[in-house]
VEXVO-537805 format. One record per residue (C-alpha): residue number from 1; residue in one letter; chain; x negated, y, z. Coordinates in steps of 0.1 Angstrom, whole numbers, plus 5000, padded with zeros to 4 digits. Layout:
@i NUM aa A ch A xx X yy Y zz Z $
...
This chain:
@i 1 aa X ch A xx 3260 yy 4605 zz 7968 $
@i 2 aa X ch A xx 3249 yy 4608 zz 8005 $
@i 3 aa X ch A xx 3228 yy 4633 zz 8021 $
@i 4 aa X ch A xx 3201 yy 4607 zz 8026 $
@i 5 aa X ch A xx 3202 yy 4600 zz 7988 $
@i 6 aa X ch A xx 3199 yy 4639 zz 7979 $
@i 7 aa X ch A xx 3170 yy 4641 zz 8003 $
@i 8 aa X ch A xx 3152 yy 4612 zz 7988 $
@i 9 aa X ch A xx 3155 yy 4625 zz 7954 $
@i 10 aa X ch A xx 3137 yy 4658 zz 7965 $
@i 11 aa X ch A xx 3109 yy 4640 zz 7985 $
@i 12 aa X ch A xx 3072 yy 4634 zz 7979 $
@i 13 aa X ch A xx 3077 yy 4598 zz 7986 $
@i 14 aa X ch A xx 3108 yy 4597 zz 7961 $
@i 15 aa X ch A xx 3086 yy 4613 zz 7936 $
@i 16 aa X ch A xx 3060 yy 4586 zz 7937 $
@i 17 aa X ch A xx 3086 yy 4560 zz 7936 $
@i 18 aa X ch A xx 3103 yy 4573 zz 7907 $
@i 19 aa X ch A xx 3070 yy 4563 zz 7888 $
@i 20 aa X ch A xx 3070 yy 4530 zz 7903 $
@i 21 aa X ch A xx 3089 yy 4501 zz 7883 $
@i 22 aa X ch A xx 3127 yy 4509 zz 7885 $
@i 23 aa X ch A xx 3133 yy 4479 zz 7907 $
@i 24 aa X ch A xx 3115 yy 4497 zz 7937 $
@i 25 aa X ch A xx 3132 yy 4529 zz 7933 $
@i 26 aa X ch A xx 3159 yy 4523 zz 7961 $
@i 27 aa X ch A xx 3131 yy 4520 zz 7988 $
@i 28 aa X ch A xx 3128 yy 4558 zz 7983 $
@i 29 aa X ch A xx 3158 yy 4560 zz 8004 $
@i 30 aa X ch A xx 3146 yy 4555 zz 8041 $
@i 31 aa X ch A xx 3180 yy 4543 zz 8051 $
@i 32 aa X ch A xx 3181 yy 4514 zz 8023 $
@i 33 aa X ch A xx 3144 yy 4506 zz 8032 $
@i 34 aa X ch A xx 3154 yy 4502 zz 8069 $
@i 35 aa X ch A xx 3186 yy 4481 zz 8060 $
@i 36 aa X ch A xx 3167 yy 4459 zz 8036 $
@i 37 aa X ch A xx 3140 yy 4452 zz 8062 $
@i 38 aa X ch A xx 3166 yy 4443 zz 8088 $
@i 39 aa X ch A xx 3184 yy 4418 zz 8068 $
@i 40 aa X ch A xx 3150 yy 4401 zz 8056 $
@i 41 aa X ch A xx 3142 yy 4395 zz 8091 $
@i 42 aa X ch A xx 3178 yy 4383 zz 8098 $
@i 43 aa X ch A xx 3176 yy 4357 zz 8068 $
@i 44 aa X ch A xx 3142 yy 4348 zz 8078 $
@i 45 aa X ch A xx 3159 yy 4340 zz 8111 $
@i 46 aa X ch A xx 3185 yy 4318 zz 8092 $
@i 47 aa X ch A xx 3155 yy 4297 zz 8076 $
@i 48 aa X ch A xx 3138 yy 4292 zz 8110 $
@i 49 aa X ch A xx 3173 yy 4282 zz 8124 $
@i 50 aa X ch A xx 3180 yy 4256 zz 8099 $
@i 51 aa X ch A xx 3142 yy 4240 zz 8104 $
@i 52 aa X ch A xx 3148 yy 4240 zz 8141 $
@i 53 aa X ch A xx 3183 yy 4225 zz 8140 $
@i 54 aa X ch A xx 3171 yy 4197 zz 8117 $
@i 55 aa X ch A xx 3143 yy 4189 zz 8141 $
@i 56 aa X ch A xx 3168 yy 4191 zz 8171 $
@i 57 aa X ch A xx 3193 yy 4166 zz 8152 $
@i 58 aa X ch A xx 3169 yy 4143 zz 8132 $
@i 59 aa X ch A xx 3140 yy 4142 zz 8155 $
@i 60 aa X ch A xx 3152 yy 4151 zz 8192 $
@i 61 aa X ch A xx 3189 yy 4131 zz 8189 $
@i 62 aa X ch A xx 3175 yy 4107 zz 8160 $
@i 63 aa X ch A xx 3210 yy 4114 zz 8143 $
@i 64 aa X ch A xx 3214 yy 4124 zz 8105 $
@i 65 aa X ch A xx 3251 yy 4121 zz 8111 $
@i 66 aa X ch A xx 3250 yy 4144 zz 8138 $
@i 67 aa X ch A xx 3231 yy 4170 zz 8117 $
@i 68 aa X ch A xx 3256 yy 4166 zz 8087 $
@i 69 aa X ch A xx 3285 yy 4172 zz 8112 $
@i 70 aa X ch A xx 3272 yy 4204 zz 8128 $
@i 71 aa X ch A xx 3260 yy 4217 zz 8094 $
@i 72 aa X ch A xx 3291 yy 4209 zz 8079 $
@i 73 aa X ch A xx 3312 yy 4227 zz 8107 $
@i 74 aa X ch A xx 3289 yy 4258 zz 8106 $
@i 75 aa X ch A xx 3294 yy 4260 zz 8068 $
@i 76 aa X ch A xx 3332 yy 4258 zz 8073 $
@i 77 aa X ch A xx 3336 yy 4283 zz 8100 $
@i 78 aa X ch A xx 3311 yy 4308 zz 8078 $
@i 79 aa X ch A xx 3338 yy 4303 zz 8050 $
@i 80 aa X ch A xx 3367 yy 4310 zz 8072 $
@i 81 aa X ch A xx 3350 yy 4338 zz 8090 $
@i 82 aa X ch A xx 3345 yy 4359 zz 8055 $
@i 83 aa X ch A xx 3382 yy 4370 zz 8050 $
@i 84 aa X ch A xx 3381 yy 4385 zz 8086 $
@i 85 aa X ch A xx 3346 yy 4398 zz 8079 $
@i 86 aa X ch A xx 3359 yy 4418 zz 8050 $
@i 87 aa X ch A xx 3388 yy 4433 zz 8067 $
@i 88 aa X ch A xx 3368 yy 4442 zz 8096 $
@i 89 aa X ch A xx 3338 yy 4458 zz 8074 $
@i 90 aa X ch A xx 3369 yy 4480 zz 8059 $
@i 91 aa X ch A xx 3378 yy 4491 zz 8095 $
@i 92 aa X ch A xx 3346 yy 4502 zz 8112 $
@i 93 aa X ch A xx 3311 yy 4513 zz 8100 $
@i 94 aa X ch A xx 3296 yy 4482 zz 8082 $
@i 95 aa X ch A xx 3262 yy 4486 zz 8097 $
@i 96 aa X ch A xx 3279 yy 4480 zz 8132 $
@i 97 aa X ch A xx 3296 yy 4452 zz 8120 $
@i 98 aa X ch A xx 3262 yy 4435 zz 8107 $
@i 99 aa X ch A xx 3250 yy 4445 zz 8139 $
@i 100 aa X ch A xx 3277 yy 4426 zz 8159 $
@i 101 aa X ch A xx 3269 yy 4397 zz 8134 $
@i 102 aa X ch A xx 3234 yy 4397 zz 8145 $
@i 103 aa X ch A xx 3245 yy 4400 zz 8181 $
@i 104 aa X ch A xx 3266 yy 4369 zz 8179 $
@i 105 aa X ch A xx 3239 yy 4349 zz 8160 $
@i 106 aa X ch A xx 3214 yy 4358 zz 8185 $
@i 107 aa X ch A xx 3232 yy 4350 zz 8214 $
@i 108 aa X ch A xx 3242 yy 4315 zz 8202 $
@i 109 aa X ch A xx 3207 yy 4307 zz 8190 $
@i 110 aa X ch A xx 3194 yy 4319 zz 8223 $
@i 111 aa X ch A xx 3218 yy 4296 zz 8241 $
@i 112 aa X ch A xx 3204 yy 4265 zz 8221 $
@i 113 aa X ch A xx 3170 yy 4272 zz 8236 $
@i 114 aa X ch A xx 3182 yy 4261 zz 8270 $
@i 115 aa X ch A xx 3207 yy 4233 zz 8257 $
@i 116 aa X ch A xx 3188 yy 4200 zz 8262 $
@i 117 aa X ch A xx 3184 yy 4179 zz 8230 $
@i 118 aa X ch A xx 3208 yy 4151 zz 8246 $
@i 119 aa X ch A xx 3236 yy 4176 zz 8257 $
@i 120 aa X ch A xx 3270 yy 4166 zz 8242 $
@i 121 aa X ch A xx 3273 yy 4171 zz 8207 $
@i 122 aa X ch A xx 3302 yy 4195 zz 8210 $
@i 123 aa X ch A xx 3279 yy 4220 zz 8227 $
@i 124 aa X ch A xx 3257 yy 4219 zz 8199 $
@i 125 aa X ch A xx 3286 yy 4222 zz 8174 $
@i 126 aa X ch A xx 3300 yy 4252 zz 8192 $
@i 127 aa X ch A xx 3271 yy 4273 zz 8195 $
@i 128 aa X ch A xx 3263 yy 4264 zz 8156 $
@i 129 aa X ch A xx 3299 yy 4273 zz 8148 $
@i 130 aa X ch A xx 3292 yy 4310 zz 8164 $
@i 131 aa X ch A xx 3261 yy 4312 zz 8142 $
@i 132 aa X ch A xx 3282 yy 4302 zz 8110 $
@i 133 aa X ch A xx 3307 yy 4328 zz 8121 $
@i 134 aa X ch A xx 3282 yy 4356 zz 8123 $
@i 135 aa X ch A xx 3271 yy 4348 zz 8090 $
@i 136 aa X ch A xx 3307 yy 4352 zz 8077 $
@i 137 aa X ch A xx 3312 yy 4385 zz 8094 $
@i 138 aa X ch A xx 3280 yy 4399 zz 8080 $
@i 139 aa X ch A xx 3279 yy 4390 zz 8041 $
@i 140 aa X ch A xx 3311 yy 4414 zz 8030 $
@i 141 aa X ch A xx 3296 yy 4442 zz 8051 $
@i 142 aa X ch A xx 3262 yy 4441 zz 8037 $
@i 143 aa X ch A xx 3276 yy 4443 zz 7999 $
@i 144 aa X ch A xx 3299 yy 4469 zz 8010 $
@i 145 aa X ch A xx 3276 yy 4489 zz 8025 $
@i 146 aa X ch A xx 3247 yy 4494 zz 8000 $
@i 147 aa X ch A xx 3264 yy 4523 zz 7979 $
@i 148 aa X ch A xx 3264 yy 4543 zz 8012 $
@i 149 aa X ch A xx 3225 yy 4546 zz 8009 $
@i 150 aa X ch A xx 3221 yy 4547 zz 7973 $
@i 151 aa X ch A xx 3227 yy 4568 zz 7943 $
@i 152 aa X ch A xx 3249 yy 4552 zz 7916 $
@i 153 aa X ch A xx 3219 yy 4549 zz 7891 $
@i 154 aa X ch A xx 3202 yy 4528 zz 7918 $
@i 155 aa X ch A xx 3230 yy 4501 zz 7924 $
@i 156 aa X ch A xx 3214 yy 4473 zz 7901 $
@i 157 aa X ch A xx 3180 yy 4477 zz 7916 $
@i 158 aa X ch A xx 3195 yy 4477 zz 7952 $
@i 159 aa X ch A xx 3214 yy 4445 zz 7946 $
@i 160 aa X ch A xx 3184 yy 4430 zz 7930 $
@i 161 aa X ch A xx 3163 yy 4436 zz 7960 $
@i 162 aa X ch A xx 3189 yy 4424 zz 7982 $
@i 163 aa X ch A xx 3188 yy 4389 zz 7967 $
@i 164 aa X ch A xx 3148 yy 4392 zz 7963 $
@i 165 aa X ch A xx 3151 yy 4396 zz 8000 $
@i 166 aa X ch A xx 3171 yy 4365 zz 8007 $
@i 167 aa X ch A xx 3147 yy 4345 zz 7983 $
@i 168 aa X ch A xx 3116 yy 4356 zz 7998 $
@i 169 aa X ch A xx 3130 yy 4347 zz 8033 $
@i 170 aa X ch A xx 3141 yy 4315 zz 8020 $
@i 171 aa X ch A xx 3105 yy 4308 zz 8016 $
@i 172 aa X ch A xx 3089 yy 4324 zz 8047 $
@i 173 aa X ch A xx 3119 yy 4313 zz 8071 $
@i 174 aa X ch A xx 3113 yy 4275 zz 8069 $
@i 175 aa X ch A xx 3075 yy 4281 zz 8067 $
@i 176 aa X ch A xx 3077 yy 4299 zz 8099 $
@i 177 aa X ch A xx 3100 yy 4274 zz 8116 $
@i 178 aa X ch A xx 3080 yy 4247 zz 8107 $
@i 179 aa X ch A xx 3046 yy 4266 zz 8120 $
@i 180 aa X ch A xx 3062 yy 4268 zz 8154 $
@i 181 aa X ch A xx 3080 yy 4233 zz 8158 $
@i 182 aa X ch A xx 3047 yy 4221 zz 8172 $
@i 183 aa X ch A xx 3058 yy 4234 zz 8204 $
@i 184 aa X ch A xx 3093 yy 4220 zz 8200 $
@i 185 aa X ch A xx 3126 yy 4232 zz 8186 $
@i 186 aa X ch A xx 3133 yy 4255 zz 8217 $
@i 187 aa X ch A xx 3104 yy 4277 zz 8204 $
@i 188 aa X ch A xx 3119 yy 4280 zz 8169 $
@i 189 aa X ch A xx 3153 yy 4291 zz 8184 $
@i 190 aa X ch A xx 3136 yy 4316 zz 8205 $
@i 191 aa X ch A xx 3117 yy 4330 zz 8175 $
@i 192 aa X ch A xx 3151 yy 4329 zz 8157 $
@i 193 aa X ch A xx 3168 yy 4350 zz 8185 $
@i 194 aa X ch A xx 3138 yy 4376 zz 8183 $
@i 195 aa X ch A xx 3145 yy 4380 zz 8146 $
@i 196 aa X ch A xx 3181 yy 4387 zz 8150 $
@i 197 aa X ch A xx 3175 yy 4411 zz 8179 $
@i 198 aa X ch A xx 3150 yy 4432 zz 8159 $
@i 199 aa X ch A xx 3175 yy 4432 zz 8131 $
@i 200 aa X ch A xx 3203 yy 4446 zz 8153 $
@i 201 aa X ch A xx 3181 yy 4473 zz 8165 $
@i 202 aa X ch A xx 3170 yy 4485 zz 8131 $
@i 203 aa X ch A xx 3209 yy 4483 zz 8122 $
@i 204 aa X ch A xx 3218 yy 4503 zz 8152 $
@i 205 aa X ch A xx 3193 yy 4529 zz 8141 $
@i 206 aa X ch A xx 3210 yy 4539 zz 8107 $
@i 207 aa X ch A xx 3233 yy 4567 zz 8104 $
@i 208 aa X ch A xx 3265 yy 4557 zz 8084 $
@i 209 aa X ch A xx 3295 yy 4577 zz 8079 $
@i 210 aa X ch A xx 3327 yy 4559 zz 8092 $
@i 211 aa X ch A xx 3348 yy 4540 zz 8064 $
@i 212 aa X ch A xx 3379 yy 4561 zz 8053 $
@i 213 aa X ch A xx 3411 yy 4537 zz 8061 $
@i 214 aa X ch A xx 3437 yy 4530 zz 8036 $
@i 215 aa X ch A xx 3465 yy 4535 zz 8061 $
@i 216 aa X ch A xx 3476 yy 4497 zz 8062 $
@i 217 aa X ch A xx 3480 yy 4498 zz 8100 $
@i 218 aa X ch A xx 3468 yy 4473 zz 8125 $
@i 219 aa X ch A xx 3479 yy 4441 zz 8109 $
@i 220 aa X ch A xx 3450 yy 4423 zz 8096 $
@i 221 aa X ch A xx 3470 yy 4398 zz 8076 $
@i 222 aa X ch A xx 3487 yy 4428 zz 8058 $
@i 223 aa X ch A xx 3450 yy 4443 zz 8053 $
@i 224 aa X ch A xx 3436 yy 4414 zz 8040 $
@i 225 aa X ch A xx 3466 yy 4411 zz 8015 $
@i 226 aa X ch A xx 3457 yy 4446 zz 8004 $
@i 227 aa X ch A xx 3426 yy 4431 zz 7995 $
@i 228 aa X ch A xx 3440 yy 4404 zz 7974 $
@i 229 aa X ch A xx 3464 yy 4428 zz 7959 $
@i 230 aa X ch A xx 3432 yy 4453 zz 7950 $
@i 231 aa X ch A xx 3418 yy 4424 zz 7931 $
@i 232 aa X ch A xx 3448 yy 4411 zz 7914 $
@i 233 aa X ch A xx 3455 yy 4449 zz 7901 $
@i 234 aa X ch A xx 3420 yy 4449 zz 7885 $
@i 235 aa X ch A xx 3426 yy 4419 zz 7862 $
@i 236 aa X ch A xx 3388 yy 4419 zz 7851 $
@i 237 aa X ch A xx 3378 yy 4414 zz 7888 $
@i 238 aa X ch A xx 3402 yy 4384 zz 7893 $
@i 239 aa X ch A xx 3391 yy 4368 zz 7859 $
@i 240 aa X ch A xx 3355 yy 4368 zz 7869 $
@i 241 aa X ch A xx 3360 yy 4357 zz 7906 $
@i 242 aa X ch A xx 3382 yy 4328 zz 7892 $
@i 243 aa X ch A xx 3358 yy 4318 zz 7866 $
@i 244 aa X ch A xx 3329 yy 4317 zz 7889 $
@i 245 aa X ch A xx 3348 yy 4295 zz 7915 $
@i 246 aa X ch A xx 3354 yy 4271 zz 7888 $
@i 247 aa X ch A xx 3318 yy 4274 zz 7875 $
@i 248 aa X ch A xx 3303 yy 4264 zz 7908 $
@i 249 aa X ch A xx 3327 yy 4234 zz 7911 $
@i 250 aa X ch A xx 3320 yy 4221 zz 7877 $
@i 251 aa X ch A xx 3285 yy 4234 zz 7870 $
@i 252 aa X ch A xx 3267 yy 4246 zz 7899 $
@i 253 aa X ch A xx 3271 yy 4221 zz 7925 $
@i 254 aa X ch A xx 3267 yy 4192 zz 7899 $
@i 255 aa X ch A xx 3236 yy 4207 zz 7888 $
@i 256 aa X ch A xx 3222 yy 4209 zz 7924 $
@i 257 aa X ch A xx 3231 yy 4171 zz 7931 $
@i 258 aa X ch A xx 3222 yy 4158 zz 7897 $
@i 259 aa X ch A xx 3187 yy 4172 zz 7894 $
@i 260 aa X ch A xx 3169 yy 4148 zz 7919 $
@i 261 aa X ch A xx 3190 yy 4119 zz 7905 $
@i 262 aa X ch A xx 3177 yy 4126 zz 7871 $
@i 263 aa X ch A xx 3141 yy 4129 zz 7883 $
@i 264 aa X ch A xx 3146 yy 4097 zz 7902 $
@i 265 aa X ch A xx 3157 yy 4080 zz 7872 $
@i 266 aa X ch A xx 3127 yy 4090 zz 7853 $
@i 267 aa X ch A xx 3103 yy 4085 zz 7877 $
@i 268 aa X ch A xx 3094 yy 4121 zz 7882 $
@i 269 aa X ch A xx 3105 yy 4127 zz 7919 $
@i 270 aa X ch A xx 3073 yy 4146 zz 7924 $
@i 271 aa X ch A xx 3082 yy 4171 zz 7903 $
@i 272 aa X ch A xx 3115 yy 4183 zz 7922 $
@i 273 aa X ch A xx 3097 yy 4211 zz 7939 $
@i 274 aa X ch A xx 3081 yy 4225 zz 7907 $
@i 275 aa X ch A xx 3113 yy 4227 zz 7889 $
@i 276 aa X ch A xx 3131 yy 4240 zz 7918 $
@i 277 aa X ch A xx 3103 yy 4267 zz 7920 $
@i 278 aa X ch A xx 3107 yy 4274 zz 7884 $
@i 279 aa X ch A xx 3143 yy 4284 zz 7887 $
@i 280 aa X ch A xx 3134 yy 4309 zz 7914 $
@i 281 aa X ch A xx 3105 yy 4323 zz 7892 $
@i 282 aa X ch A xx 3128 yy 4328 zz 7863 $
@i 283 aa X ch A xx 3155 yy 4344 zz 7887 $
@i 284 aa X ch A xx 3129 yy 4369 zz 7898 $
@i 285 aa X ch A xx 3118 yy 4378 zz 7862 $
@i 286 aa X ch A xx 3152 yy 4382 zz 7852 $
@i 287 aa X ch A xx 3161 yy 4406 zz 7881 $
@i 288 aa X ch A xx 3131 yy 4427 zz 7869 $
@i 289 aa X ch A xx 3147 yy 4430 zz 7835 $
@i 290 aa X ch A xx 3183 yy 4436 zz 7848 $
@i 291 aa X ch A xx 3176 yy 4461 zz 7873 $
@i 292 aa X ch A xx 3152 yy 4482 zz 7844 $
@i 293 aa X ch A xx 3183 yy 4498 zz 7827 $
@i 294 aa X ch A xx 3222 yy 4499 zz 7829 $
@i 295 aa X ch A xx 3236 yy 4485 zz 7799 $
@i 296 aa X ch A xx 3268 yy 4498 zz 7781 $
@i 297 aa X ch A xx 3284 yy 4462 zz 7786 $
@i 298 aa X ch A xx 3269 yy 4447 zz 7817 $
@i 299 aa X ch A xx 3298 yy 4421 zz 7820 $
@i 300 aa X ch A xx 3292 yy 4409 zz 7785 $
@i 301 aa X ch A xx 3255 yy 4405 zz 7792 $
@i 302 aa X ch A xx 3263 yy 4389 zz 7828 $
@i 303 aa X ch A xx 3285 yy 4364 zz 7815 $
@i 304 aa X ch A xx 3266 yy 4353 zz 7784 $
@i 305 aa X ch A xx 3236 yy 4355 zz 7806 $
@i 306 aa X ch A xx 3250 yy 4324 zz 7826 $
@i 307 aa X ch A xx 3249 yy 4301 zz 7793 $
@i 308 aa X ch A xx 3214 yy 4298 zz 7797 $
@i 309 aa X ch A xx 3220 yy 4269 zz 7821 $
@i 310 aa X ch A xx 3228 yy 4249 zz 7793 $
@i 311 aa X ch A xx 3190 yy 4246 zz 7782 $
@i 312 aa X ch A xx 3183 yy 4226 zz 7819 $
@i 313 aa X ch A xx 3215 yy 4207 zz 7815 $
@i 314 aa X ch A xx 3204 yy 4194 zz 7781 $
@i 315 aa X ch A xx 3173 yy 4182 zz 7799 $
@i 316 aa X ch A xx 3194 yy 4165 zz 7821 $
@i 317 aa X ch A xx 3210 yy 4148 zz 7793 $
@i 318 aa X ch A xx 3179 yy 4139 zz 7771 $
@i 319 aa X ch A xx 3144 yy 4131 zz 7783 $
@i 320 aa X ch A xx 3121 yy 4158 zz 7777 $
@i 321 aa X ch A xx 3083 yy 4165 zz 7784 $
@i 322 aa X ch A xx 3080 yy 4178 zz 7818 $
@i 323 aa X ch A xx 3064 yy 4212 zz 7806 $
@i 324 aa X ch A xx 3097 yy 4217 zz 7786 $
@i 325 aa X ch A xx 3117 yy 4211 zz 7816 $
@i 326 aa X ch A xx 3098 yy 4235 zz 7834 $
@i 327 aa X ch A xx 3104 yy 4261 zz 7809 $
@i 328 aa X ch A xx 3140 yy 4255 zz 7807 $
@i 329 aa X ch A xx 3144 yy 4259 zz 7844 $
@i 330 aa X ch A xx 3126 yy 4291 zz 7842 $
@i 331 aa X ch A xx 3151 yy 4302 zz 7817 $
@i 332 aa X ch A xx 3180 yy 4286 zz 7838 $
@i 333 aa X ch A xx 3172 yy 4312 zz 7867 $
@i 334 aa X ch A xx 3167 yy 4341 zz 7841 $
@i 335 aa X ch A xx 3201 yy 4342 zz 7825 $
@i 336 aa X ch A xx 3222 yy 4342 zz 7856 $
@i 337 aa X ch A xx 3200 yy 4368 zz 7872 $
@i 338 aa X ch A xx 3220 yy 4393 zz 7848 $
@i 339 aa X ch A xx 3250 yy 4384 zz 7865 $
@i 340 aa X ch A xx 3237 yy 4385 zz 7901 $
@i 341 aa X ch A xx 3224 yy 4423 zz 7895 $
@i 342 aa X ch A xx 3254 yy 4436 zz 7875 $
@i 343 aa X ch A xx 3283 yy 4421 zz 7891 $
@i 344 aa X ch A xx 3281 yy 4436 zz 7927 $
@i 345 aa X ch A xx 3270 yy 4469 zz 7913 $
@i 346 aa X ch A xx 3301 yy 4469 zz 7891 $
@i 347 aa X ch A xx 3324 yy 4462 zz 7922 $
@i 348 aa X ch A xx 3304 yy 4489 zz 7942 $
@i 349 aa X ch A xx 3313 yy 4514 zz 7916 $
@i 350 aa X ch A xx 3349 yy 4503 zz 7904 $
@i 351 aa X ch A xx 3363 yy 4495 zz 7940 $
@i 352 aa X ch A xx 3374 yy 4522 zz 7964 $
@i 353 aa X ch A xx 3350 yy 4526 zz 7995 $
@i 354 aa X ch A xx 3380 yy 4516 zz 8021 $
@i 355 aa X ch A xx 3387 yy 4484 zz 7999 $
@i 356 aa X ch A xx 3352 yy 4473 zz 7993 $
@i 357 aa X ch A xx 3347 yy 4448 zz 8021 $
@i 358 aa X ch A xx 3379 yy 4428 zz 8012 $
@i 359 aa X ch A xx 3371 yy 4427 zz 7977 $
@i 360 aa X ch A xx 3335 yy 4414 zz 7985 $
@i 361 aa X ch A xx 3350 yy 4389 zz 8011 $
@i 362 aa X ch A xx 3373 yy 4377 zz 7982 $
@i 363 aa X ch A xx 3342 yy 4374 zz 7959 $
@i 364 aa X ch A xx 3321 yy 4353 zz 7985 $
@i 365 aa X ch A xx 3349 yy 4330 zz 7991 $
@i 366 aa X ch A xx 3356 yy 4323 zz 7956 $
@i 367 aa X ch A xx 3317 yy 4315 zz 7953 $
@i 368 aa X ch A xx 3315 yy 4290 zz 7984 $
@i 369 aa X ch A xx 3352 yy 4277 zz 7987 $
@i 370 aa X ch A xx 3348 yy 4251 zz 7964 $
@i 371 aa X ch A xx 3309 yy 4243 zz 7965 $
@i 372 aa X ch A xx 3314 yy 4214 zz 7991 $
@i 373 aa X ch A xx 3340 yy 4198 zz 7969 $
@i 374 aa X ch A xx 3317 yy 4198 zz 7938 $
@i 375 aa X ch A xx 3288 yy 4186 zz 7961 $
@i 376 aa X ch A xx 3307 yy 4157 zz 7972 $
@i 377 aa X ch A xx 3327 yy 4147 zz 7940 $
@i 378 aa X ch A xx 3293 yy 4148 zz 7918 $
@i 379 aa X ch A xx 3276 yy 4118 zz 7931 $
@i 380 aa X ch A xx 3311 yy 4097 zz 7931 $
@i 381 aa X ch A xx 3315 yy 4107 zz 7896 $
@i 382 aa X ch A xx 3278 yy 4099 zz 7888 $
@i 383 aa X ch A xx 3284 yy 4065 zz 7904 $
@i 384 aa X ch A xx 3315 yy 4058 zz 7888 $
@i 385 aa X ch A xx 3310 yy 4073 zz 7851 $
@i 386 aa X ch A xx 3273 yy 4077 zz 7848 $
@i 387 aa X ch A xx 3251 yy 4108 zz 7839 $
@i 388 aa X ch A xx 3261 yy 4118 zz 7806 $
@i 389 aa X ch A xx 3299 yy 4122 zz 7812 $
@i 390 aa X ch A xx 3289 yy 4142 zz 7842 $
@i 391 aa X ch A xx 3263 yy 4164 zz 7823 $
@i 392 aa X ch A xx 3288 yy 4171 zz 7793 $
@i 393 aa X ch A xx 3316 yy 4179 zz 7816 $
@i 394 aa X ch A xx 3292 yy 4208 zz 7832 $
@i 395 aa X ch A xx 3281 yy 4219 zz 7795 $
@i 396 aa X ch A xx 3320 yy 4223 zz 7787 $
@i 397 aa X ch A xx 3330 yy 4240 zz 7820 $
@i 398 aa X ch A xx 3298 yy 4263 zz 7816 $
@i 399 aa X ch A xx 3310 yy 4275 zz 7780 $
@i 400 aa X ch A xx 3345 yy 4279 zz 7790 $
@i 401 aa X ch A xx 3339 yy 4298 zz 7823 $
@i 402 aa X ch A xx 3314 yy 4321 zz 7810 $
@i 403 aa X ch A xx 3332 yy 4330 zz 7776 $
@i 404 aa X ch A xx 3370 yy 4328 zz 7782 $
@i 405 aa X ch A xx 3371 yy 4357 zz 7809 $
@i 406 aa X ch A xx 3355 yy 4378 zz 7782 $
@i 407 aa X ch A xx 3392 yy 4379 zz 7766 $
@i 408 aa X ch A xx 3406 yy 4400 zz 7796 $
@i 409 aa X ch A xx 3402 yy 4436 zz 7792 $
@i 410 aa X ch A xx 3375 yy 4452 zz 7815 $
@i 411 aa X ch A xx 3355 yy 4421 zz 7818 $
@i 412 aa X ch A xx 3330 yy 4428 zz 7790 $
@i 413 aa X ch A xx 3322 yy 4463 zz 7807 $
@i 414 aa X ch A xx 3325 yy 4452 zz 7842 $
@i 415 aa X ch A xx 3348 yy 4482 zz 7848 $
@i 416 aa X ch A xx 3382 yy 4493 zz 7854 $
@i 417 aa X ch A xx 3406 yy 4498 zz 7825 $
@i 418 aa X ch A xx 3440 yy 4521 zz 7824 $
@i 419 aa X ch A xx 3460 yy 4485 zz 7813 $
@i 420 aa X ch A xx 3454 yy 4473 zz 7849 $
@i 421 aa X ch A xx 3485 yy 4494 zz 7860 $
@i 422 aa X ch A xx 3466 yy 4518 zz 7889 $
@i 423 aa X ch A xx 3456 yy 4551 zz 7887 $
@i 424 aa X ch A xx 3420 yy 4558 zz 7883 $
@i 425 aa X ch A xx 3422 yy 4593 zz 7889 $
@i 426 aa X ch A xx 3438 yy 4585 zz 7924 $
@i 427 aa X ch A xx 3409 yy 4561 zz 7933 $
@i 428 aa X ch A xx 3383 yy 4584 zz 7927 $
@i 429 aa X ch A xx 3389 yy 4604 zz 7958 $
@i 430 aa X ch A xx 3380 yy 4573 zz 7980 $
@i 431 aa X ch A xx 3345 yy 4566 zz 7963 $
């Protein structure tokens, strides 16, 4: 436990928060609250950026093709940068790595303020790729730094608040961006730069101890390999990441693409927004529940929780009253929230501090690597084979990816086991 956490437990503010819902307890740490607000602003900036870029490409340049190209490059660069971000976040103070990420994104976005809409596409693409690189640099560091500012029993709540902040920003950012677009995309980009700048200043104001290095030298490839080895030695982590990668490809990406297609077939396009919002509502309710207690078998609850996705998949398959579809989508968000809360907390507890950034980087890459493939292949499969085969494959893949990993020792508890072949005692000194 850090000095900040000890101080929080004995402070009057901490006493008040202990009487509040458990989800809010991490705000008793001033450092965590500052971190959370800084990243809320940064995520709001991401939403503003997206709206501004869409306006500049589609309205300003009149080209949806240009939009797809720059967004695709941004996503690709972000994924490729995650591995580098994991190594860097294990070398330096993670809040400083996040501050550099905000500096990169803020500088690139500020450049877009002064780039004419008709400028060569490579200019837009280059600056957008810098924004993507900043995002890839920031993600592993954010997940890895949370235990620095929170006691062990607040990790579930801290991770839940992290996700809730990003969901809240996903609403606020686009709305704010759309509001300022009346004066042009340049104004929106300028506002985006301000959000990154404020976030940067708040991050620099955080006191964080330096990360203990693991003695692997200055070769970043070797250090990245140590992260891979750390995951492989902990079979439960490797199995869970692998199952998640397959689930994104065969379940989550198809669900994203198929929902609007299903509604269009049924003449219910106007319900898309309601159904999407229902999933978000279910996710919020699920995170409140998941953060309320630490179960004995968090892995079992997290993996089985993802099976609630089957209810919405069945609604894709069989026409149902729209009210029942809404309920299914709420449940669709509720179950996976168990995984969203318990999984990162398990990694934060089980992985030594000096390896945490690299392990979270591999987890992020597993989550995003095959997502574009799934998004591309799903409409092709839908066109070739129809809705029913696509949904049945998704249901089968869902059950296999949720239940098969439970056969691996450690998955049910989301915890290290002696059979993983490494010394638990030795690692306790790195926590």
